C-alpha positions in Angstrom: 0.0 0.0 0.0 1.3 3.5 -0.9 1.4 5.9 2.0 3.3 9.2 2.7 5.1 10.7 5.7 5.6 14.5 5.5 4.5 14.0 1.8 7.5 11.6 1.2 6.3 8.4 -0.5 6.5 5.2 1.5 5.1 1.7 1.0 3.8 -1.0 3.4 4.8 -4.6 2.9 1.3 -5.5 1.5 -2.3 -4.7 1.1 -4.4 -4.6 4.3 -7.6 -6.6 4.4 -10.8 -4.9 3.3 -14.0 -4.5 5.4 -15.8 -7.8 5.7 -12.5 -9.7 5.2 -10.9 -11.6 8.1 -8.1 -9.9 9.9 -4.8 -11.9 9.7 -3.5 -13.7 12.8 -0.8 -11.9 14.7 1.2 -11.8 17.9 2.2 -8.8 19.9 3.5 -8.2 23.5 1.4 -6.9 26.3 2.5 -4.6 29.1 3.8 -7.6 31.1 6.1 -8.7 28.2 3.9 -11.7 27.4 3.2 -12.7 23.9 -0.5 -12.5 23.0 -2.1 -13.6 19.8 -5.1 -12.2 18.0 -7.2 -15.1 19.3 -6.3 -14.0 22.9 -7.5 -10.5 22.1 -10.6 -11.1 20.1 -13.1 -12.1 22.8 -15.6 -9.4 21.9 -15.8 -6.5 19.4 -12.3 -5.1 19.3 -11.0 -1.6 18.4 -7.4 -1.4 17.3 -5.6 1.9 16.8 -2.3 1.4 15.0 0.3 4.1 15.6 3.9 4.2 14.2 5.6 5.6 17.3 3.8 6.4 20.6 6.5 9.1 21.3 5.5 11.3 18.4 3.0 14.1 18.5 0.2 12.7 16.3 0.5 9.2 17.8 0.3 10.6 21.3 -2.7 12.8 20.5 -4.7 10.0 18.9 -4.0 7.6 21.7 -5.0 10.1 24.4 -8.1 10.9 22.4 -9.2 7.3 22.1 -8.2 6.7 25.8 -10.8 9.4 26.8 -13.5 7.5 24.9 -12.9 4.0 26.1 -15.2 4.1 29.1 -18.2 4.9 27.0 -17.9 1.4 25.3 -18.0 -1.3 28.0 -18.8 -3.9 25.3 -15.7 -3.2 23.2 -12.0 -4.0 23.8 -9.7 -1.1 23.1 -6.0 -1.5 22.1 -3.3 0.6 20.6 -0.5 -1.2 18.7 2.9 0.5 18.1 6.4 -0.7 17.3 7.7 0.8 20.6 9.1 -1.4 23.2 6.9 -2.2 26.2 9.2 -0.1 28.4 8.7 2.9 26.1 5.0 2.4 26.1 4.9 2.1 29.9 6.9 5.3 30.2 4.6 7.1 27.8 1.5 5.9 29.7 2.9 7.0 33.0 3.9 10.5 31.6 0.5 11.0 29.9 -1.8 9.5 32.5 -3.2 6.9 30.1 -4.8 4.1 32.1 -7.7 2.7 30.0 -6.3 2.0 26.6 -4.1 -1.1 26.5 -0.9 -0.6 24.6 0.6 -3.6 22.7 4.1 -3.8 21.3 4.8 -4.9 17.8 8.6 -4.5 18.2 9.0 -7.9 16.5 6.8 -6.6 13.6 4.6 -9.7 13.5 1.4 -7.6 13.5 2.6 -5.2 10.9 4.0 -7.8 8.5 1.0 -10.1 8.8 -1.5 -7.3 8.3 0.3 -5.6 5.4 1.0 -2.5 7.5 4.7 -2.8 8.0 6.8 0.0 6.7 10.4 -1.2 6.2 11.8 2.2 5.4 11.4 3.3 9.0 10.5 0.0 10.9 7.0 1.1 11.9 3.5 0.1 11.2 1.2 2.4 9.2 -1.3 4.5 11.1 -4.8 2.9 10.8 -7.9 2.2 12.8 -9.7 -1.2 12.9 -12.9 -2.5 14.4 -13.1 -6.3 14.4 -15.8 -8.7 15.6 -14.8 -11.6 17.9 -14.2 -13.8 14.8 -11.7 -11.3 13.4 -14.1 -10.0 10.7 -13.2 -6.4 9.8 -16.3 -4.3 10.5 -14.6 -0.9 10.1 -11.2 0.3 8.9 -9.4 3.6 8.2 -6.1 3.6 6.5 -4.5 6.9 7.1 -2.5 7.6 3.9 -0.5 10.7 5.2 1.0 9.3 8.3 1.3 12.8 10.0 -2.5 13.1 9.9 -4.8 12.1 12.7 -7.5 9.5 12.1 -11.1 10.5 11.6 -12.2 10.2 15.2 -15.8 11.2 14.6 -16.4 8.5 12.0 -15.0 5.6 14.0 -16.7 6.8 17.2 -20.0 7.1 15.3 -19.5 3.6 14.0 -18.9 2.3 17.6 -22.0 4.1 18.7 -24.0 2.2 16.0 -22.9 -1.1 17.5 -24.4 -0.3 20.9 
């Protein structure tokens, strides 16, 4: 998939799955350093925000924004996936007061490579937002083409409201 960062062209390692497709299997690390798979996470409707680097401005803003909205949706699991280490994620959460959104590390790039979101030029995953059912079917997706842009919060939150 073709994306840009500061208007410079980049590519991901593949084409992410479309709405109604099945999200690929993946493994990431949780805050305890444990490997967790997609089947471990998909116990109910699941929201996944993918950010390239939690320590950058837009990634920080979007994660804080979604963290504020998590409590409204008790029937939905919320995760943020970044390629930061679990230590970097823990430090960011502590500094920013983020307690509701669970951060997951894709430092091994399994998530990014399996989903077609891995960007080899800078060892990150492309910014995107996903809503999956408990079988991994993609109910909603937003692929943010210019990586310095924020996702469309209003659209995804309206979609989540429609599931209630």
